[in-house]
HTML snippet that shows the backbone in 3Dmol.js (N, CA, C, O; Angstrom):
<script src="https://3Dmol.org/build/3Dmol-min.js"></script>
<div id="view" style="width:600px;height:400px;position:relative"></div>
<script>
const pdb = `
ATOM      1  N   UNK A   1      93.833  77.728  93.133  1.00  0.00           N
ATOM      2  CA  UNK A   1      94.758  78.568  92.636  1.00  0.00           C
ATOM      3  C   UNK A   1      95.288  77.706  91.154  1.00  0.00           C
ATOM      4  O   UNK A   1      95.748  76.566  91.084  1.00  0.00           O
ATOM      5  N   UNK A   2      95.092  78.485  90.278  1.00  0.00           N
ATOM      6  CA  UNK A   2      95.581  78.729  88.758  1.00  0.00           C
ATOM      7  C   UNK A   2      97.007  78.297  89.247  1.00  0.00           C
ATOM      8  O   UNK A   2      97.393  78.416  90.410  1.00  0.00           O
ATOM      9  N   UNK A   3      97.834  77.713  88.079  1.00  0.00           N
ATOM     10  CA  UNK A   3      99.105  77.374  88.185  1.00  0.00           C
ATOM     11  C   UNK A   3      99.834  78.256  87.526  1.00  0.00           C
ATOM     12  O   UNK A   3      99.551  78.654  86.395  1.00  0.00           O
ATOM     13  N   UNK A   4     101.200  78.760  88.446  1.00  0.00           N
ATOM     14  CA  UNK A   4     101.812  80.119  87.661  1.00  0.00           C
ATOM     15  C   UNK A   4     103.196  79.321  87.611  1.00  0.00           C
ATOM     16  O   UNK A   4     103.641  78.383  88.272  1.00  0.00           O
ATOM     17  N   UNK A   5     103.748  80.179  86.426  1.00  0.00           N
ATOM     18  CA  UNK A   5     105.308  79.488  86.281  1.00  0.00           C
ATOM     19  C   UNK A   5     105.976  80.326  87.510  1.00  0.00           C
ATOM     20  O   UNK A   5     105.491  81.381  87.919  1.00  0.00           O
ATOM     21  N   UNK A   6     107.470  79.559  88.194  1.00  0.00           N
ATOM     22  CA  UNK A   6     108.240  80.269  89.008  1.00  0.00           C
ATOM     23  C   UNK A   6     108.307  81.553  88.734  1.00  0.00           C
ATOM     24  O   UNK A   6     108.146  82.295  89.703  1.00  0.00           O
ATOM     25  N   UNK A   7     108.560  82.215  87.354  1.00  0.00           N
ATOM     26  CA  UNK A   7     108.449  83.424  86.891  1.00  0.00           C
ATOM     27  C   UNK A   7     107.616  84.317  87.535  1.00  0.00           C
ATOM     28  O   UNK A   7     108.040  85.120  88.366  1.00  0.00           O
ATOM     29  N   UNK A   8     106.161  84.207  87.122  1.00  0.00           N
ATOM     30  CA  UNK A   8     104.951  84.491  87.072  1.00  0.00           C
ATOM     31  C   UNK A   8     105.056  84.411  89.386  1.00  0.00           C
ATOM     32  O   UNK A   8     105.079  85.400  90.118  1.00  0.00           O
ATOM     33  N   UNK A   9     105.079  83.508  89.660  1.00  0.00           N
ATOM     34  CA  UNK A   9     105.035  83.367  90.991  1.00  0.00           C
ATOM     35  C   UNK A   9     106.175  84.383  91.529  1.00  0.00           C
ATOM     36  O   UNK A   9     105.731  84.875  92.566  1.00  0.00           O
ATOM     37  N   UNK A  10     107.407  84.878  91.260  1.00  0.00           N
ATOM     38  CA  UNK A  10     108.264  85.292  91.683  1.00  0.00           C
ATOM     39  C   UNK A  10     108.090  86.997  91.793  1.00  0.00           C
ATOM     40  O   UNK A  10     108.381  87.755  92.718  1.00  0.00           O
ATOM     41  N   UNK A  11     107.418  87.301  90.287  1.00  0.00           N
ATOM     42  CA  UNK A  11     107.031  88.648  90.018  1.00  0.00           C
ATOM     43  C   UNK A  11     105.490  89.008  90.930  1.00  0.00           C
ATOM     44  O   UNK A  11     105.381  90.141  91.401  1.00  0.00           O
ATOM     45  N   UNK A  12     104.628  88.241  91.086  1.00  0.00           N
ATOM     46  CA  UNK A  12     103.602  88.510  91.746  1.00  0.00           C
ATOM     47  C   UNK A  12     103.934  88.439  93.519  1.00  0.00           C
ATOM     48  O   UNK A  12     103.349  89.186  94.302  1.00  0.00           O
ATOM     49  N   UNK A  13     104.689  87.687  93.841  1.00  0.00           N
ATOM     50  CA  UNK A  13     105.042  87.976  95.351  1.00  0.00           C
ATOM     51  C   UNK A  13     105.798  89.026  95.594  1.00  0.00           C
ATOM     52  O   UNK A  13     105.644  89.749  96.579  1.00  0.00           O
ATOM     53  N   UNK A  14     106.881  89.227  94.502  1.00  0.00           N
ATOM     54  CA  UNK A  14     107.850  90.594  94.843  1.00  0.00           C
ATOM     55  C   UNK A  14     106.795  91.724  94.391  1.00  0.00           C
ATOM     56  O   UNK A  14     107.319  92.717  94.896  1.00  0.00           O
ATOM     57  N   UNK A  15     105.785  92.120  93.834  1.00  0.00           N
ATOM     58  CA  UNK A  15     104.937  93.189  93.400  1.00  0.00           C
ATOM     59  C   UNK A  15     104.263  93.542  94.782  1.00  0.00           C
ATOM     60  O   UNK A  15     104.275  94.696  95.211  1.00  0.00           O
ATOM     61  N   UNK A  16     103.719  92.573  95.408  1.00  0.00           N
ATOM     62  CA  UNK A  16     102.609  92.266  96.629  1.00  0.00           C
ATOM     63  C   UNK A  16     103.870  92.584  98.043  1.00  0.00           C
ATOM     64  O   UNK A  16     103.716  93.132  99.135  1.00  0.00           O
ATOM     65  N   UNK A  17     104.881  92.062  97.500  1.00  0.00           N
ATOM     66  CA  UNK A  17     105.949  92.620  99.328  1.00  0.00           C
ATOM     67  C   UNK A  17     105.989  93.749  99.081  1.00  0.00           C
ATOM     68  O   UNK A  17     105.736  94.436 100.071  1.00  0.00           O
ATOM     69  N   UNK A  18     106.296  94.568  97.765  1.00  0.00           N
ATOM     70  CA  UNK A  18     106.488  96.078  97.540  1.00  0.00           C
ATOM     71  C   UNK A  18     105.547  97.116  98.371  1.00  0.00           C
ATOM     72  O   UNK A  18     105.800  97.986  99.205  1.00  0.00           O
ATOM     73  N   UNK A  19     103.818  96.423  97.503  1.00  0.00           N
ATOM     74  CA  UNK A  19     103.061  96.944  98.278  1.00  0.00           C
ATOM     75  C   UNK A  19     102.884  97.117  99.557  1.00  0.00           C
ATOM     76  O   UNK A  19     102.618  98.222 100.028  1.00  0.00           O
ATOM     77  N   UNK A  20     103.039  95.816 100.417  1.00  0.00           N
ATOM     78  CA  UNK A  20     102.808  95.643 101.444  1.00  0.00           C
ATOM     79  C   UNK A  20     103.938  96.575 102.661  1.00  0.00           C
ATOM     80  O   UNK A  20     103.697  96.939 103.812  1.00  0.00           O
ATOM     81  N   UNK A  21     105.301  96.749 101.744  1.00  0.00           N
ATOM     82  CA  UNK A  21     106.315  97.523 102.534  1.00  0.00           C
ATOM     83  C   UNK A  21     106.068  98.864 102.382  1.00  0.00           C
ATOM     84  O   UNK A  21     106.655  99.707 103.061  1.00  0.00           O
ATOM     85  N   UNK A  22     104.917  99.240 101.212  1.00  0.00           N
ATOM     86  CA  UNK A  22     104.927 100.613 101.502  1.00  0.00           C
ATOM     87  C   UNK A  22     103.614 101.264 102.239  1.00  0.00           C
ATOM     88  O   UNK A  22     103.267 102.442 102.316  1.00  0.00           O
ATOM     89  N   UNK A  23     103.042 100.128 102.728  1.00  0.00           N
ATOM     90  CA  UNK A  23     102.013 100.424 103.459  1.00  0.00           C
ATOM     91  C   UNK A  23     100.783  99.902 103.137  1.00  0.00           C
ATOM     92  O   UNK A  23      99.764 100.395 103.622  1.00  0.00           O
ATOM     93  N   UNK A  24     100.745  98.979 102.388  1.00  0.00           N
ATOM     94  CA  UNK A  24      99.345  98.573 101.900  1.00  0.00           C
ATOM     95  C   UNK A  24      98.549  97.423 102.996  1.00  0.00           C
ATOM     96  O   UNK A  24      99.060  96.584 103.739  1.00  0.00           O
ATOM     97  N   UNK A  25      97.548  97.662 102.830  1.00  0.00           N
ATOM     98  CA  UNK A  25      96.651  96.612 103.798  1.00  0.00           C
ATOM     99  C   UNK A  25      97.024  95.289 103.637  1.00  0.00           C
ATOM    100  O   UNK A  25      97.041  94.962 102.451  1.00  0.00           O
ATOM    101  N   UNK A  26      97.356  94.335 104.484  1.00  0.00           N
ATOM    102  CA  UNK A  26      97.727  92.996 104.390  1.00  0.00           C
ATOM    103  C   UNK A  26      96.244  92.169 104.615  1.00  0.00           C
ATOM    104  O   UNK A  26      95.422  92.634 105.404  1.00  0.00           O
ATOM    105  N   UNK A  27      95.965  90.896 103.856  1.00  0.00           N
ATOM    106  CA  UNK A  27      94.836  90.554 103.789  1.00  0.00           C
ATOM    107  C   UNK A  27      94.842  89.202 104.298  1.00  0.00           C
ATOM    108  O   UNK A  27      94.183  88.348 103.705  1.00  0.00           O
ATOM    109  N   UNK A  28      95.688  88.832 105.600  1.00  0.00           N
ATOM    110  CA  UNK A  28      96.025  87.707 106.240  1.00  0.00           C
ATOM    111  C   UNK A  28      96.526  88.476 107.793  1.00  0.00           C
ATOM    112  O   UNK A  28      97.038  89.585 107.942  1.00  0.00           O
ATOM    113  N   UNK A  29      96.224  87.603 108.678  1.00  0.00           N
ATOM    114  CA  UNK A  29      96.911  87.835 109.760  1.00  0.00           C
ATOM    115  C   UNK A  29      98.284  87.554 109.991  1.00  0.00           C
ATOM    116  O   UNK A  29      98.588  86.386 110.233  1.00  0.00           O
ATOM    117  N   UNK A  30      99.281  88.546 109.954  1.00  0.00           N
ATOM    118  CA  UNK A  30     100.617  87.858 109.687  1.00  0.00           C
ATOM    119  C   UNK A  30     101.147  87.538 111.050  1.00  0.00           C
ATOM    120  O   UNK A  30     100.763  87.987 112.130  1.00  0.00           O
ATOM    121  N   UNK A  31     102.229  86.563 110.767  1.00  0.00           N
ATOM    122  CA  UNK A  31     102.562  85.765 111.816  1.00  0.00           C
ATOM    123  C   UNK A  31     104.133  86.466 112.135  1.00  0.00           C
ATOM    124  O   UNK A  31     104.862  86.193 113.089  1.00  0.00           O
ATOM    125  N   UNK A  32     104.435  87.577 110.878  1.00  0.00           N
ATOM    126  CA  UNK A  32     106.097  88.088 110.882  1.00  0.00           C
ATOM    127  C   UNK A  32     105.834  89.239 110.269  1.00  0.00           C
ATOM    128  O   UNK A  32     104.769  89.557 109.738  1.00  0.00           O
ATOM    129  N   UNK A  33     106.934  89.935 110.355  1.00  0.00           N
ATOM    130  CA  UNK A  33     106.474  91.142 110.033  1.00  0.00           C
ATOM    131  C   UNK A  33     107.565  91.179 108.439  1.00  0.00           C
ATOM    132  O   UNK A  33     108.178  92.204 108.141  1.00  0.00           O
ATOM    133  N   UNK A  34     107.604  90.440 107.942  1.00  0.00           N
ATOM    134  CA  UNK A  34     108.417  90.082 106.571  1.00  0.00           C
ATOM    135  C   UNK A  34     107.437  90.084 105.553  1.00  0.00           C
ATOM    136  O   UNK A  34     106.458  89.341 105.482  1.00  0.00           O
ATOM    137  N   UNK A  35     107.858  91.190 104.586  1.00  0.00           N
ATOM    138  CA  UNK A  35     106.695  91.646 103.665  1.00  0.00           C
ATOM    139  C   UNK A  35     106.660  90.059 102.445  1.00  0.00           C
ATOM    140  O   UNK A  35     105.637  89.812 101.806  1.00  0.00           O
ATOM    141  N   UNK A  36     107.666  89.356 102.356  1.00  0.00           N
ATOM    142  CA  UNK A  36     108.000  88.548 101.545  1.00  0.00           C
ATOM    143  C   UNK A  36     107.277  87.241 101.977  1.00  0.00           C
ATOM    144  O   UNK A  36     106.718  86.467 101.201  1.00  0.00           O
ATOM    145  N   UNK A  37     107.363  87.113 103.261  1.00  0.00           N
ATOM    146  CA  UNK A  37     106.497  85.708 104.033  1.00  0.00           C
ATOM    147  C   UNK A  37     104.964  86.244 103.436  1.00  0.00           C
ATOM    148  O   UNK A  37     104.236  85.774 102.562  1.00  0.00           O
ATOM    149  N   UNK A  38     104.847  87.274 104.196  1.00  0.00           N
ATOM    150  CA  UNK A  38     103.226  87.632 104.175  1.00  0.00           C
ATOM    151  C   UNK A  38     102.639  87.502 103.025  1.00  0.00           C
ATOM    152  O   UNK A  38     101.529  86.980 102.921  1.00  0.00           O
ATOM    153  N   UNK A  39     103.573  88.137 101.641  1.00  0.00           N
ATOM    154  CA  UNK A  39     102.793  88.103 100.086  1.00  0.00           C
ATOM    155  C   UNK A  39     102.786  86.367 100.027  1.00  0.00           C
ATOM    156  O   UNK A  39     101.732  85.748  99.883  1.00  0.00           O
ATOM    157  N   UNK A  40     103.873  85.817 100.134  1.00  0.00           N
ATOM    158  CA  UNK A  40     103.892  84.355 100.016  1.00  0.00           C
ATOM    159  C   UNK A  40     102.810  83.589 100.517  1.00  0.00           C
ATOM    160  O   UNK A  40     102.200  82.744  99.862  1.00  0.00           O
ATOM    161  N   UNK A  41     102.520  84.000 102.049  1.00  0.00           N
ATOM    162  CA  UNK A  41     101.226  83.319 102.332  1.00  0.00           C
ATOM    163  C   UNK A  41      99.832  83.848 101.960  1.00  0.00           C
ATOM    164  O   UNK A  41      98.859  83.114 102.131  1.00  0.00           O
ATOM    165  N   UNK A  42      99.681  85.159 101.430  1.00  0.00           N
ATOM    166  CA  UNK A  42      98.770  85.761 100.920  1.00  0.00           C
ATOM    167  C   UNK A  42      98.358  84.747  99.704  1.00  0.00           C
ATOM    168  O   UNK A  42      97.279  84.155  99.672  1.00  0.00           O
ATOM    169  N   UNK A  43      99.514  84.624  98.577  1.00  0.00           N
ATOM    170  CA  UNK A  43      99.424  83.793  97.376  1.00  0.00           C
ATOM    171  C   UNK A  43      98.996  82.223  97.478  1.00  0.00           C
ATOM    172  O   UNK A  43      98.643  81.527  96.525  1.00  0.00           O
ATOM    173  N   UNK A  44      99.082  81.903  98.550  1.00  0.00           N
ATOM    174  CA  UNK A  44      98.865  80.174  98.843  1.00  0.00           C
ATOM    175  C   UNK A  44      97.774  80.134  99.197  1.00  0.00           C
ATOM    176  O   UNK A  44      96.972  79.246  98.906  1.00  0.00           O
ATOM    177  N   UNK A  45      97.482  81.481 100.164  1.00  0.00           N
ATOM    178  CA  UNK A  45      95.714  81.287 100.460  1.00  0.00           C
ATOM    179  C   UNK A  45      94.929  81.593  99.450  1.00  0.00           C
ATOM    180  O   UNK A  45      93.719  81.692  99.652  1.00  0.00           O
ATOM    181  N   UNK A  46      95.502  81.811  98.098  1.00  0.00           N
ATOM    182  CA  UNK A  46      94.196  82.285  97.254  1.00  0.00           C
ATOM    183  C   UNK A  46      93.601  83.593  97.743  1.00  0.00           C
ATOM    184  O   UNK A  46      92.396  83.798  97.892  1.00  0.00           O
ATOM    185  N   UNK A  47      94.453  84.342  97.943  1.00  0.00           N
ATOM    186  CA  UNK A  47      94.120  85.773  98.545  1.00  0.00           C
ATOM    187  C   UNK A  47      94.140  87.103  97.637  1.00  0.00           C
ATOM    188  O   UNK A  47      93.652  88.175  97.996  1.00  0.00           O
ATOM    189  N   UNK A  48      94.513  86.966  96.917  1.00  0.00           N
ATOM    190  CA  UNK A  48      95.145  88.210  95.800  1.00  0.00           C
ATOM    191  C   UNK A  48      94.584  87.960  94.565  1.00  0.00           C
ATOM    192  O   UNK A  48      94.664  87.093  93.695  1.00  0.00           O
ATOM    193  N   UNK A  49      93.830  89.273  94.816  1.00  0.00           N
ATOM    194  CA  UNK A  49      92.804  89.136  93.377  1.00  0.00           C
ATOM    195  C   UNK A  49      93.559  89.706  91.849  1.00  0.00           C
ATOM    196  O   UNK A  49      93.049  90.590  91.161  1.00  0.00           O
ATOM    197  N   UNK A  50      94.571  89.155  91.580  1.00  0.00           N
ATOM    198  CA  UNK A  50      95.638  88.905  90.556  1.00  0.00           C
ATOM    199  C   UNK A  50      95.502  88.141  89.318  1.00  0.00           C
ATOM    200  O   UNK A  50      95.735  86.935  89.231  1.00  0.00           O
ATOM    201  N   UNK A  51      95.095  88.933  88.317  1.00  0.00           N
ATOM    202  CA  UNK A  51      94.744  88.057  87.002  1.00  0.00           C
ATOM    203  C   UNK A  51      96.488  88.157  85.937  1.00  0.00           C
ATOM    204  O   UNK A  51      97.063  89.209  85.659  1.00  0.00           O
ATOM    205  N   UNK A  52      96.920  86.847  85.579  1.00  0.00           N
ATOM    206  CA  UNK A  52      98.085  86.689  84.917  1.00  0.00           C
ATOM    207  C   UNK A  52      97.695  86.679  83.137  1.00  0.00           C
ATOM    208  O   UNK A  52      97.151  85.659  82.713  1.00  0.00           O
ATOM    209  N   UNK A  53      97.846  87.268  82.627  1.00  0.00           N
ATOM    210  CA  UNK A  53      97.462  87.284  81.168  1.00  0.00           C
ATOM    211  C   UNK A  53      98.916  86.555  80.573  1.00  0.00           C
ATOM    212  O   UNK A  53     100.050  86.791  80.988  1.00  0.00           O
ATOM    213  N   UNK A  54      98.574  85.713  79.603  1.00  0.00           N
ATOM    214  CA  UNK A  54      99.747  85.222  78.861  1.00  0.00           C
ATOM    215  C   UNK A  54      99.718  85.181  77.372  1.00  0.00           C
ATOM    216  O   UNK A  54      98.697  84.755  76.832  1.00  0.00           O
ATOM    217  N   UNK A  55     100.690  85.564  76.674  1.00  0.00           N
ATOM    218  CA  UNK A  55     100.465  85.359  75.259  1.00  0.00           C
ATOM    219  C   UNK A  55     101.378  83.601  74.964  1.00  0.00           C
ATOM    220  O   UNK A  55     102.464  83.152  75.332  1.00  0.00           O
ATOM    221  N   UNK A  56     100.220  83.048  74.119  1.00  0.00           N
ATOM    222  CA  UNK A  56     100.509  81.922  73.359  1.00  0.00           C
ATOM    223  C   UNK A  56     101.194  81.886  72.241  1.00  0.00           C
ATOM    224  O   UNK A  56     100.717  81.155  71.373  1.00  0.00           O
ATOM    225  N   UNK A  57     102.146  82.435  71.994  1.00  0.00           N
ATOM    226  CA  UNK A  57     102.676  82.185  70.854  1.00  0.00           C
ATOM    227  C   UNK A  57     103.661  81.406  70.258  1.00  0.00           C
ATOM    228  O   UNK A  57     104.830  81.594  70.594  1.00  0.00           O
ATOM    229  N   UNK A  58     103.350  80.459  69.326  1.00  0.00           N
ATOM    230  CA  UNK A  58     104.221  79.217  68.984  1.00  0.00           C
ATOM    231  C   UNK A  58     104.664  79.434  67.675  1.00  0.00           C
ATOM    232  O   UNK A  58     105.387  78.605  67.123  1.00  0.00           O
TER     233      UNK A  58
END
`;
const viewer = $3Dmol.createViewer("view");
viewer.addModel(pdb, "pdb");
viewer.setStyle({}, {cartoon: {color: "spectrum"}});
viewer.zoomTo();
viewer.render();
</script>
């Protein structure tokens, strides 16, 4: 898994948790019904097909 900033990580988990709460298929076998916990485990398991584009302006 590539390194995400804490803000990117929070945004990814929040967006995925919203998808799960709206009925999107879960990519892991959930131990809990909490969408945030499920999204965190999916991210940690490198199961989310998400790309983060960064603008490196200095």
